C-alpha positions, -999 to +999 in steps of 0.1 A: +001+002+002+032+023+014+042+018-019+008+026-046+013+063-023+048+066-033+039+057-069+008+082-068+020+110-049+053+112-044+065+120-008+034+138-004+019+126+021+037+107+052+035+067+059+044+055+083+035+016+094+027+010+129+025-026+137+000-038+161-014-067+173-050-088+158-040-076+120-056-044+131-050-026+101-057+017+096-052+040+071-048+076+083-038+110+062-029+140+078-042+119+120-080+112+096-087+080+098-093+070+059-097+028+061-104+008+091-097-026+084-109-036+121-143-012+115-149-035+078-134-069+082-119-069+051-081-056+034-085-022+021-084-015-013-062+009-024-082+021-054-117+019-036-104+026-005-073+047-001-066+068-027-100+087-040-091+097+004-060+110-012-072+129-042-084+164-047 
């Protein structure tokens, strides 16, 4: 996911991977939650779940 963000946006966004337990996977941008695997129960799809929140 981080590589897809860098490919499309370069260094526009800070990308951090933070280890957690239980398979939790969340994407935040500027402190705002963009995607939560915990809430949806599935892994994020870059094009449908993450990229739209990053594009103007």
